[in-house]
C-alpha positions in Angstrom: -27.2 9.1 -22.5 -27.4 11.1 -19.3 -30.9 9.9 -18.6 -30.1 6.3 -19.4 -26.9 6.4 -17.2 -28.8 7.9 -14.3 -31.6 5.3 -14.6 -29.2 2.4 -14.6 -27.1 3.9 -11.8 -30.1 4.3 -9.6 -31.6 0.9 -10.4 -28.6 -1.5 -9.9 -29.2 -5.2 -10.4 -27.1 -8.3 -9.6 -25.9 -10.8 -12.2 -28.4 -12.8 -14.1 -31.1 -10.6 -12.7 -30.5 -7.4 -14.8 -34.0 -7.4 -16.2 -34.7 -3.7 -15.9 -31.3 -2.9 -17.5 -32.0 -5.4 -20.2 -35.3 -3.6 -21.0 -33.5 -0.3 -21.1 -31.0 -1.6 -23.7 -33.8 -3.2 -25.7 -35.9 -0.1 -25.8 -33.0 2.1 -27.0 -32.0 -0.4 -29.7 -35.5 -0.9 -31.0 -36.3 2.8 -30.9 -33.0 3.6 -32.8 -33.4 0.8 -35.3 -36.8 -1.0 -35.3 -35.5 -3.6 -37.8 -32.6 -4.7 -35.6 -32.5 -8.4 -34.8 -31.6 -9.1 -31.1 -30.2 -12.4 -30.1 -30.9 -13.3 -26.5 -28.9 -15.6 -24.2 -28.6 -16.7 -20.5 -31.5 -14.8 -18.8 -30.5 -11.2 -19.7 -27.7 -11.3 -22.3 -28.1 -9.8 -25.7 -26.2 -9.6 -29.0 -26.8 -7.3 -31.9 -24.8 -7.3 -35.2 -24.4 -4.5 -37.6 -23.0 -6.1 -40.8 -22.8 -9.9 -41.0 -21.5 -9.6 -44.6 -18.0 -8.8 -43.4 -15.2 -11.4 -43.0 -14.0 -10.1 -39.6 -16.2 -9.6 -36.5 -15.3 -7.6 -33.5 -17.3 -7.9 -30.3 -17.8 -4.7 -28.3 -18.8 -5.9 -24.8 -20.8 -4.2 -22.1 -21.4 -5.7 -18.7 -24.9 -5.3 -17.3 -24.5 -6.2 -13.6 -23.8 -4.3 -10.4 -21.7 -5.4 -7.4 -23.1 -5.9 -3.9 -22.1 -2.9 -1.7 -25.0 -2.2 0.7 -23.2 0.9 2.1 -23.0 2.6 -1.3 -25.0 5.8 -1.3 -27.1 4.5 -4.3 -27.4 0.8 -3.2 -30.6 -1.1 -3.7 -32.2 -1.4 -0.3 -33.3 -5.0 -0.9 -30.4 -6.7 -2.7 -27.5 -4.4 -1.6 -26.6 -4.0 -5.3 -24.7 -0.9 -6.4 -23.0 0.3 -9.5 -19.7 0.7 -7.6 -17.7 -0.8 -10.5 -19.0 1.6 -13.2 -20.7 -1.0 -15.4 -23.6 1.4 -16.0 -21.3 3.5 -18.2 -20.2 0.5 -20.2 -23.8 0.1 -21.2 -24.1 3.8 -22.2 -20.8 3.7 -24.1 -22.1 0.7 -26.1 -25.4 2.4 -26.8 -23.6 5.6 -27.8 -21.5 3.7 -30.3 -24.6 1.8 -31.6 -26.5 5.0 -32.1 -23.7 6.7 -34.0 -22.9 3.7 -36.2 -26.5 3.0 -37.2 -27.2 6.6 -38.0 -27.0 6.9 -41.7 -25.6 3.3 -41.8 -22.1 4.5 -40.9 -21.2 0.9 -40.0 -21.1 0.2 -43.7 -17.9 2.2 -43.9 -16.0 -0.4 -41.9 -14.5 -3.6 -43.3 -15.5 -5.5 -40.2 -18.8 -6.4 -38.5 -19.4 -4.9 -35.1 -21.3 -7.1 -32.7 -22.5 -5.4 -29.5 -22.7 -8.0 -26.7 -24.4 -7.1 -23.5 -23.3 -9.7 -20.9 -24.7 -10.5 -17.5 -23.0 -11.5 -14.3 -19.4 -10.3 -14.5 -19.1 -9.9 -10.8 -18.3 -13.1 -9.0 -20.9 -12.7 -6.3 -24.4 -13.9 -5.3 -23.1 -17.4 -5.7 -25.9 -19.3 -3.9 -28.4 -17.9 -6.4 -26.2 -18.7 -9.4 -25.7 -22.2 -8.1 -29.5 -22.6 -8.0 -29.6 -21.6 -11.7 -26.9 -24.2 -12.4 -28.8 -26.8 -10.5 -32.0 -25.9 -12.4 -30.1 -26.2 -15.7 -30.6 -22.6 -16.6 -26.8 -21.8 -16.7 -23.6 -23.7 -16.6 -21.1 -21.0 -15.5 -21.2 -18.5 -12.6 -19.7 -15.8 -14.9 -21.6 -14.3 -17.8 -18.8 -14.4 -20.4 -17.9 -18.1 -19.9 -21.6 -18.9 -20.2 -21.9 -16.9 -23.4 -18.8 -18.7 -24.7 -20.4 -22.1 -24.0 -23.6 -21.0 -25.8 -21.6 -20.1 -28.9 -22.2 -16.3 -28.7 -18.5 -15.6 -29.5 -18.0 -18.5 -32.0 -17.8 -16.2 -35.1 -15.9 -13.4 -33.3 -12.3 -12.6 -34.2 -11.4 -10.3 -31.4 -13.1 -8.5 -28.5 -13.1 -5.0 -27.1 -14.4 -3.9 -23.7 -14.0 -0.8 -21.5 -13.8 -0.3 -17.8 -13.9 2.5 -15.2 -10.8 3.6 -13.3 -11.8 4.4 -9.8 -10.5 7.6 -8.2 -9.4 9.0 -11.6 -11.4 12.2 -12.1 -9.2 13.5 -14.9 -10.0 12.8 -18.6 -7.9 9.6 -18.8 -7.5 6.5 -21.0 -5.5 3.5 -20.1 -4.3 0.4 -22.0 -2.4 -2.8 -21.4 -3.4 -3.3 -17.8 -3.4 -7.0 -17.3 -5.6 -8.7 -14.7 -5.2 -11.7 -12.3 -7.1 -14.9 -12.5 -8.5 -16.7 -9.5 -9.7 -19.9 -8.0 -12.2 -20.2 -5.1 -11.3 -22.7 -2.4 -13.6 -24.2 0.2 -12.0 -25.8 3.3 -14.6 -27.7 5.4 -13.0 -28.6 8.7 -14.7 -31.4 10.6 -14.4 -32.3 14.3 -16.5 -33.8 17.1 -19.1 -31.9 19.1 -19.1 -32.3 22.9 -20.2 -30.2 25.9 -17.7 -27.3 26.2 -17.9 -27.3 29.9 -18.7 -30.8 31.0 -16.6 -32.8 28.5 -14.4 -30.7 26.2 -11.7 -33.4 26.5 -13.6 -35.7 24.2 -14.3 -33.0 21.6 -12.4 -32.2 18.4 -12.5 -28.5 17.7 -13.1 -27.6 14.1 -12.8 -23.9 14.8 -9.3 -24.5 16.2 -8.4 -26.2 13.0 -9.5 -23.2 11.0 -7.5 -20.9 13.3 -4.4 -23.0 12.8 -5.1 -23.0 9.1 -5.3 -19.2 8.9 -2.1 -18.9 11.0 -0.4 -21.3 8.6 -1.5 -19.3 5.6 -0.2 -16.1 7.2 3.2 -17.7 7.8 3.2 -19.1 4.2 2.9 -15.7 2.7 6.6 -15.1 3.1 7.2 -17.8 0.4 4.7 -16.4 -2.1 6.1 -14.6 -5.1 5.3 -10.9 -5.1 5.9 -10.5 -8.8 3.0 -12.7 -9.6 0.5 -10.7 -7.6 -0.7 -13.5 -5.3 -3.6 -12.6 -3.1 -5.6 -14.8 -0.7 -8.4 -13.6 1.6 -9.6 -16.4 3.9 -12.9 -15.9 5.7 -15.2 -18.2 7.7 -18.3 -18.5 5.6 -20.1 -21.4 7.4 -19.9 -23.0 10.8 -21.6 -24.6 13.7 -21.1 -22.3 16.7 -22.4 -22.2 20.3 -20.5 -21.1 23.4 -21.3 -24.4 25.2 -20.5 -26.8 22.3 -17.2 -27.7 20.9 -17.5 -26.6 17.2 -17.6 -29.7 15.0 -17.8 -28.0 11.6 -16.2 -24.8 10.2 -15.8 -23.8 6.6 -13.2 -21.4 5.4 -13.6 -19.9 2.0 -10.9 -17.9 0.1 -10.1 -16.8 -3.3 -6.6 -17.4 -4.7 -5.5 -14.7 -7.2 -2.4 -14.5 -9.4 -1.5 -13.6 -12.9 0.0 -17.0 -13.6 -2.1 -20.2 -14.0 0.9 -22.4 -13.3 1.7 -20.6 -10.1 -2.0 -20.6 -9.1 -1.9 -24.4 -9.1 1.3 -24.4 -7.1 0.0 -22.1 -4.4 -3.3 -24.1 -4.3 -1.3 -27.3 -3.6 0.5 -25.5 -0.8 -2.7 -24.2 0.7 -4.2 -27.7 0.6 -1.2 -29.0 2.5 -1.6 -26.4 5.2 -5.3 -27.3 5.6 -4.6 -31.0 5.8 -1.8 -30.4 8.3 -4.0 -28.2 10.5 -6.7 -30.9 10.6 -4.3 -33.7 11.1 -2.5 -32.0 14.0 -5.8 -31.6 15.9 -7.1 -35.0 15.0 -9.8 -33.8 12.7 -10.6 -33.9 9.0 -10.9 -31.5 6.2 -12.8 -31.6 2.9 -11.4 -29.4 0.1 -13.4 -28.2 -2.9 -12.0 -26.1 -5.7 -14.2 -23.8 -7.8 -12.8 -22.1 -10.9 -13.2 -18.4 -10.9 -11.7 -16.5 -13.9 -8.6 -16.9 -16.0 -5.8 -14.2 -16.0 -6.2 -11.5 -18.6 -3.3 -10.6 -20.8 -4.3 -7.7 -23.0 -3.5 -8.1 -26.7 -0.6 -5.6 -27.4 -1.2 -5.7 -31.1 -4.8 -4.4 -30.8 -3.7 -1.8 -28.2 -1.5 -0.2 -30.9 -4.6 1.2 -32.6 -5.8 2.8 -29.3 -2.3 4.4 -28.9 -2.5 5.8 -32.4 -5.9 7.3 -31.8 -4.8 8.9 -28.6 -1.8 10.6 -30.2 -4.0 12.2 -32.8 -6.5 13.8 -30.4 -6.3 16.7 -28.0 -9.3 16.2 -25.7 -8.1 13.5 -23.4 -5.4 14.8 -21.1 -4.0 11.7 -19.4 -2.6 8.5 -20.8 -1.6 5.4 -18.9 0.1 2.4 -20.6 2.7 1.2 -18.0 0.7 0.0 -15.0 1.7 -3.6 -15.9 -0.8 -5.8 -14.0 -3.2 -5.6 -11.0 -4.7 -8.3 -8.8 -8.2 -7.5 -9.8 -9.9 -10.0 -12.0 -12.7 -10.3 -14.6 -14.2 -12.9 -16.9 -12.7 -11.0 -19.9 -9.7 -13.2 -19.0 -11.7 -16.3 -20.0 -12.7 -14.7 -23.3 -9.1 -13.8 -24.0 -8.2 -17.5 -23.9 -10.3 -17.9 -27.0 -9.5 -14.7 -28.9 -7.4 -11.5 -28.7 -9.1 -9.0 -26.3 -8.4 -5.6 -25.0 -10.0 -3.6 -22.2 -9.7 0.2 -22.5 -10.0 1.9 -19.1 -11.3 5.5 -18.6 -11.4 8.1 -16.0 -14.1 10.7 -15.0 -14.9 9.0 -11.7 -14.4 9.8 -8.1 -14.4 7.3 -5.3 -13.0 3.8 -4.9 -13.8 0.8 -7.2 -16.2 -1.5 -5.2 -16.4 1.2 -2.5 -19.3 3.0 -1.1 -18.5 6.3 -2.8 -17.8 5.5 -6.5 -19.6 8.0 -8.8 -19.3 9.6 -12.2 -18.1 13.2 -11.9 -17.2 14.1 -15.6 -20.4 13.4 -17.5 -19.2 15.1 -20.7 -16.1 13.0 -20.9 -17.6 9.6 -19.9 -20.8 10.0 -21.9 -19.7 11.9 -25.0 -15.9 12.4 -25.4 -14.9 8.8 -24.5 -17.3 7.2 -26.9 -16.1 9.6 -29.6 -12.5 8.5 -28.9 -13.6 4.8 -29.3 -15.0 5.7 -32.7 -11.6 7.0 -33.6 -10.1 3.7 -32.4 -12.4 1.8 -34.7 -11.5 4.1 -37.6 -7.8 3.3 -36.9 -8.6 -0.5 -37.1 -10.7 -0.1 -40.3 -8.9 -1.8 -43.2 -5.8 -2.6 -41.1 -6.6 -5.6 -39.0 -4.1 -8.4 -39.9 -5.8 -11.7 -39.3 -2.4 -13.4 -39.2 -1.8 -11.6 -35.9 -5.0 -12.9 -34.4 -5.4 -16.2 -32.6 -8.4 -18.5 -32.1 -9.2 -21.3 -29.7 -12.5 -23.2 -29.4 -14.8 -23.4 -26.4 -13.9 -27.1 -26.2 -10.3 -26.1 -25.7 -11.3 -23.6 -23.0 -13.4 -26.3 -21.2 -10.5 -28.7 -21.2 -8.1 -26.1 -20.0 -10.3 -25.1 -17.1 -10.8 -28.8 -16.1 -7.1 -29.3 -16.1 -6.6 -26.5 -13.6 -9.0 -27.9 -11.1 -8.4 -31.6 -11.8 -7.7 -33.7 -8.8 -8.6 -31.0 -6.2 -12.4 -31.1 -5.9 -13.9 -33.0 -2.9 -10.4 -34.0 -1.7 -9.9 -35.1 1.9 
């Protein structure tokens, strides 16, 4: 696994473009089990099943993509992609489990089918390229898991497991029950009137001034945002018409809106829209508002986490255990999948540096590449013969689609 992890780490790829990584996964699977059937989806996604005969199916998910951090020491010089979120070790973890379970057909000892799902495009970036794919009809969703959900990849899955790096945690560590925020992406396009900035500024309507007033209003509004719901906004100017001798007539502010509560997400979005409209109105301009759904909040399934806790108590290799962090404002499309089925994300240490920073790197190869996958096998063993289907839930993709539409309904293209 060390050679594979090094290869993926040094060849990072952005979402829906993970073709080299896909080939690496394919090669390992076909060399390990030449008879394995691989199901392909959405440019680079893959699914392989071990035992379709079982009544229960668990999806073990690995994310293929990198994030864009051009300053990372191992960033791709052209795309700026870097594995600063540790996804490369999600892939090696999944391949380690696959190799172990297929050796001697060990998977037959389990009373559930294990489906390994390698998904593209977890990071919510490179959006112009992904929008091109949407316009071409290649994909429907910006995120890889919602796209896989739409394509039916998870239709027969009863629950899902995934894993994720803990940045800056060099010790042998396992964490459970860390919930994640969800987010919307808002676009505020302020429109004014262009005139000569020196000769006739009096006739102009300054869109940049509207955006400045908007940012000031958001700053003052923060006092009324609930801290317990982990609200985060990060407004930046992402488009504009600028020249020192012309009054700016168009400036677009883009921001995410994160929180762990969908209801409060809608409440804050409405407040932000009022600030934008007021800023435009007060300076005699206009604003167009577009709302783009990001990812849903992720609430880890506490029932499934009990099996992880049991496995941890019976081992003596992993030295640190975290189960009380609560929630963080980071987000992931595992939240969308958790709307359809119970899901857990087991986090692991062995890394130095900051998540999404320019210095994230694996420092404990033995733990990440060997001991942690061995721990996950013990978790699967704990689940074997003990999954109570009455404690699982199931929603359809159609229900998910309706839920997403209800969140953004009435906000798109608003003036």
